C-alpha positions in Angstrom: -5.6 9.1 23.1 -2.5 8.2 21.1 -2.8 5.1 18.9 0.2 2.8 18.3 0.5 0.8 15.1 2.7 -2.2 14.7 4.9 -1.9 11.6 4.7 -5.1 9.6 7.7 -7.3 9.8 9.7 -7.8 6.6 10.6 -11.2 5.3 7.5 -13.3 5.8 8.5 -15.4 2.8 12.1 -15.1 1.7 13.5 -12.4 3.9 13.6 -10.0 1.0 10.0 -9.0 0.3 7.3 -8.7 2.9 4.1 -10.3 1.9 0.6 -9.7 3.3 -2.4 -11.8 3.9 -5.8 -10.3 2.8 -6.7 -10.0 6.5 -3.4 -8.3 7.5 -3.8 -5.7 4.7 -7.4 -5.1 5.6 -6.4 -4.6 9.2 -3.8 -2.0 8.2 -6.2 0.1 6.1 -6.9 2.6 8.9 -3.2 3.3 9.4 -2.6 3.4 5.7 -5.3 6.1 5.3 -3.6 8.2 8.0 -0.2 7.8 6.3 -1.5 8.7 2.9 -3.2 11.8 4.3 0.1 12.9 6.0 2.0 12.5 2.7 -0.7 14.1 0.5 -1.1 17.2 2.7 2.6 17.8 2.9 3.3 17.8 -0.9 4.1 21.0 -2.7 4.7 21.6 -6.4 8.1 20.4 -7.5 10.8 22.2 -9.5 9.6 20.6 -12.8 6.1 21.1 -14.1 3.7 18.4 -13.1 5.9 17.1 -10.2 5.4 17.1 -6.5 8.0 17.3 -3.7 8.2 17.2 0.1 9.4 20.5 1.5 12.1 20.8 4.1 10.6 20.2 7.4 8.1 17.5 6.3 9.5 14.9 8.7 6.1 13.4 9.4 5.5 12.8 5.7 9.0 11.4 5.3 8.4 9.0 8.3 5.1 8.0 6.7 6.9 7.1 3.4 9.5 5.2 5.4 6.8 3.2 7.2 5.2 2.3 3.8 8.6 1.2 2.4 9.4 -0.8 5.6 6.1 -2.6 5.3 6.7 -3.4 1.6 3.7 -1.3 0.6 4.1 0.1 -2.9 2.7 3.7 -3.3 1.7 4.0 -6.9 -0.1 7.3 -7.1 -0.2 9.8 -4.2 -3.1 11.9 -5.4 -5.6 9.1 -5.5 -4.0 7.0 -2.8 -3.3 4.0 -5.0 -1.2 1.3 -3.3 -0.3 -2.3 -3.7 0.5 -4.9 -1.0 2.6 -7.9 -2.1 0.5 -11.0 -1.6 0.8 -14.7 -2.4 -2.4 -16.0 -3.9 -3.9 -19.4 -3.1 -1.7 -21.0 -5.7 1.5 -19.4 -4.3 1.8 -17.0 -7.2 3.0 -13.5 -6.3 0.2 -11.0 -6.8 -0.7 -7.6 -5.6 -3.6 -6.6 -3.4 -4.7 -3.3 -4.8 -6.3 -0.5 -2.8 -7.3 3.0 -3.7 -8.2 5.7 -1.2 -11.9 6.1 -0.9 -12.7 2.4 -1.4 -14.5 1.1 1.6 -12.5 -2.1 1.8 -9.7 -4.0 0.2 -11.5 -5.7 -2.6 -9.1 -6.1 -5.5 -5.9 -7.9 -6.6 -3.9 -8.1 -9.8 -0.8 -9.7 -11.2 2.2 -7.5 -11.3 2.3 -7.4 -15.1 -1.5 -6.6 -15.4 -1.5 -3.4 -13.3 -4.6 -1.5 -12.2 -6.4 -2.2 -15.5 -6.2 -5.9 -14.6 -7.8 -5.7 -11.2 -9.9 -8.7 -10.2 -12.2 -9.1 -7.2 -10.8 -10.9 -4.2 -14.2 -12.4 -3.7 -13.9 -14.2 -7.1 -10.8 -16.2 -6.1 -11.1 -19.9 -6.0 -9.4 -20.9 -2.8 -7.9 -24.4 -2.5 -9.7 -26.7 -0.1 
């Protein structure tokens, strides 16, 4: 059985950056895991020490990277599957939903300037009534 996935539409807010809701990002996690696996298994050592590259013929991995880019998903670290989804918090502030491969769910967010070290639990957010 072949599964089809809808690629998120760009421009939810301004036409420039695609933003995600928590529910949308959570719903995309199964596909995200597939894409990260495709990318990770295709990488080979790069020309410079400590770098990785996609070899010629890695069209599936290139398509996976393109899908992430089209969806506005920021791939931070391939090896650990660290990604960010752009999100507007309950106060309208731009934040990032943060997911790392192996986590059971999307549970964290952070401000762009805080990075991974500044992750906070989604469950702790005070939502406006």
